[in-house]
C-alpha positions as CSV (number, residue, x, y, z in Angstrom):
1,X,-8.3,-8.4,-0.3
2,X,-7.8,-6.6,3.0
3,X,-5.3,-5.6,5.7
4,X,-5.1,-8.5,8.1
5,X,-3.6,-7.0,11.3
6,X,-2.4,-3.8,12.9
7,X,-3.6,-0.2,12.8
8,X,-5.5,-0.6,9.5
9,X,-6.9,-4.1,10.3
10,X,-9.8,-5.3,8.2
11,X,-9.7,-2.3,5.8
12,X,-10.5,-3.5,2.3
13,X,-7.9,-2.8,-0.4
14,X,-8.6,-2.1,-4.1
15,X,-6.8,-4.3,-6.7
16,X,-5.6,-3.4,-10.1
17,X,-8.2,-4.5,-12.7
18,X,-7.1,-6.8,-15.5
19,X,-4.6,-9.7,-15.5
20,X,-1.4,-7.6,-15.3
21,X,-1.1,-8.2,-11.5
22,X,-1.9,-11.2,-9.4
23,X,-2.6,-10.3,-5.8
24,X,-1.2,-12.5,-3.1
25,X,-4.2,-14.3,-1.4
26,X,-5.0,-13.2,2.2
27,X,-4.2,-16.7,3.5
28,X,-0.7,-16.7,2.0
29,X,-0.1,-13.1,3.1
30,X,-1.2,-14.0,6.6
31,X,1.3,-16.9,6.7
32,X,4.1,-14.8,5.5
33,X,3.4,-11.9,7.9
34,X,3.1,-14.4,10.8
35,X,6.7,-15.4,10.0
36,X,7.8,-11.7,9.7
37,X,5.9,-10.3,12.7
38,X,8.9,-10.1,15.1
39,X,10.8,-8.0,12.5
40,X,8.1,-5.5,11.5
41,X,7.9,-3.0,14.3
42,X,10.2,0.0,13.4
43,X,11.6,-1.7,10.3
44,X,12.3,-0.3,6.8
45,X,10.3,-2.4,4.3
46,X,10.9,-2.3,0.5
47,X,8.0,-3.6,-1.7
48,X,9.3,-4.2,-5.2
49,X,6.8,-5.0,-8.0
50,X,4.2,-3.7,-5.5
51,X,1.0,-4.2,-7.6
52,X,-1.8,-3.0,-5.4
53,X,0.6,-2.3,-2.5
54,X,-1.0,-4.8,-0.2
55,X,2.2,-6.3,1.1
56,X,3.8,-3.0,2.0
57,X,0.6,-1.7,3.5
58,X,0.3,-4.8,5.6
59,X,3.9,-4.1,6.9
60,X,3.0,-0.4,7.6
61,X,-0.2,-1.4,9.4
62,X,1.9,-3.8,11.6
63,X,4.4,-1.1,12.6
64,X,7.0,-0.7,9.9
65,X,8.4,2.9,10.3
66,X,9.1,3.3,6.6
67,X,7.7,1.5,3.5
68,X,8.8,2.1,0.0
69,X,6.7,0.8,-2.9
70,X,8.2,0.4,-6.3
71,X,5.8,-0.2,-9.2
72,X,6.4,0.5,-12.9
73,X,2.7,0.4,-14.1
74,X,1.0,3.8,-13.8
75,X,-2.3,2.0,-13.4
76,X,-1.0,0.0,-10.5
77,X,0.7,3.0,-9.0
78,X,-2.6,4.9,-9.0
79,X,-4.2,1.9,-7.1
80,X,-1.3,2.0,-4.6
81,X,-1.8,5.7,-4.0
82,X,-5.5,5.2,-3.4
83,X,-4.9,2.3,-1.0
84,X,-2.3,4.4,0.9
85,X,-4.7,7.2,1.2
86,X,-7.7,5.0,2.2
87,X,-5.7,3.2,5.0
88,X,-4.3,6.5,6.3
89,X,-0.8,5.1,6.3
90,X,0.7,7.8,4.2
91,X,3.1,9.1,6.9
92,X,5.2,6.0,6.6
93,X,4.8,5.3,2.8
94,X,6.7,6.4,-0.3
95,X,5.8,5.4,-3.8
96,X,8.4,5.3,-6.7
97,X,6.8,4.8,-10.1
98,X,9.7,3.2,-12.0
99,X,11.1,-0.3,-12.7
100,X,12.6,-2.1,-9.8
101,X,16.3,-2.0,-11.0
102,X,16.1,1.8,-11.6
103,X,14.5,2.3,-8.2
104,X,17.3,0.3,-6.4
105,X,19.9,2.3,-8.2
106,X,18.1,5.6,-7.4
107,X,18.1,4.8,-3.7
108,X,21.8,3.8,-3.7
109,X,23.6,5.2,-0.6
110,X,20.6,4.9,1.7
111,X,20.7,2.7,4.8
112,X,19.8,-1.0,4.3
113,X,16.2,-2.1,4.4
114,X,15.2,-4.6,7.1
115,X,13.0,-6.5,4.7
116,X,12.9,-6.5,0.9
117,X,9.8,-8.2,-0.6
118,X,9.5,-8.7,-4.3
119,X,6.8,-10.4,-6.4
120,X,7.9,-10.1,-10.0
121,X,5.7,-11.4,-12.9
122,X,6.1,-15.2,-12.9
123,X,8.1,-17.0,-15.6
124,X,9.9,-14.0,-16.9
125,X,13.3,-14.6,-15.2
126,X,13.3,-11.2,-13.5
127,X,14.3,-12.6,-10.0
128,X,18.0,-13.1,-10.9
129,X,18.5,-9.6,-12.4
130,X,16.9,-7.8,-9.5
131,X,18.8,-10.0,-6.9
132,X,22.0,-9.2,-8.8
133,X,21.3,-5.4,-8.6
134,X,20.4,-5.7,-4.9
135,X,23.6,-7.8,-4.1
136,X,25.7,-4.7,-5.1
137,X,23.5,-2.2,-3.3
138,X,23.7,-0.4,0.0
139,X,20.1,-1.3,0.5
140,X,20.9,-4.8,1.4
141,X,22.8,-5.2,4.7
142,X,24.0,-8.2,6.6
143,X,20.7,-8.5,8.5
144,X,18.4,-7.7,5.5
145,X,15.8,-10.4,4.7
146,X,15.1,-10.6,1.0
147,X,11.8,-12.5,0.2
148,X,10.8,-13.5,-3.3
149,X,7.3,-14.7,-4.2
150,X,7.6,-16.9,-7.2
151,X,6.1,-19.8,-9.1
152,X,6.7,-23.2,-7.7
153,X,9.1,-24.1,-10.5
154,X,11.3,-21.0,-10.3
155,X,14.9,-22.2,-9.8
156,X,17.0,-20.3,-7.4
157,X,20.2,-22.3,-7.9
158,X,21.9,-19.1,-9.1
159,X,21.5,-17.4,-5.7
160,X,24.9,-18.7,-4.3
161,X,26.7,-17.2,-7.3
162,X,25.3,-13.8,-6.4
163,X,26.4,-14.2,-2.7
164,X,23.0,-15.2,-1.3
165,X,22.1,-18.0,1.0
166,X,18.5,-19.4,0.7
167,X,17.6,-19.6,4.4
168,X,14.0,-20.7,4.1
169,X,11.5,-21.8,1.5
170,X,7.7,-21.8,2.2
171,X,5.7,-23.6,-0.4
172,X,2.0,-23.2,-1.0
173,X,-0.3,-24.9,-3.5
174,X,0.3,-22.3,-6.3
175,X,3.5,-20.5,-5.4
176,X,6.3,-20.2,-2.9
177,X,8.2,-17.6,-0.8
178,X,12.0,-17.9,-0.9
179,X,13.9,-16.2,1.9
180,X,17.5,-15.1,1.1
181,X,20.3,-13.4,3.0
182,X,23.3,-11.9,1.4
183,X,26.4,-13.7,2.6
184,X,29.1,-12.1,0.6
185,X,30.5,-8.9,2.2
186,X,31.1,-6.4,-0.5
187,X,33.6,-3.6,-0.3
188,X,32.2,-0.2,0.9
189,X,28.8,0.4,2.5
190,X,27.8,-0.8,5.9
191,X,27.4,-4.5,5.1
């Protein structure tokens, strides 16, 4: 696993030992970041369920001005800290060691992120709960792209009820990326 492009290009990243995390393959990561590349320079990027931090670090390497990593596992958080330090991207990176919903609530009131990426554990149904919390948050604006990495059989039919529109779905052999935008304009905030 490595940084594919940008200021930290080709630097190897450490992964969390064990089976608690499943790093996104470099090939799938490259495909996703080719899609996102026009949006990355100067953006705010939120990496929920960050694991080793590779997705947020790729965004930072490619010019994101601010990347926030959220990871509940202390073991994984230590891996993220090591990877941030090794890639010398610490000026743009912040790590929150807590569960995703608590982190979103803690950041409430901040300006919206440009891109929110989340890769929750597969087949645990966490996507709907986090998307619900995000739909009520100042962190998601009218231009925020929310991207969920999930198993191929994860059903997103609930998205419309939460105010999201699925704008794109990129399917791979083993998983998929679902791109969502919040349609519903909630009261308050700058959405």
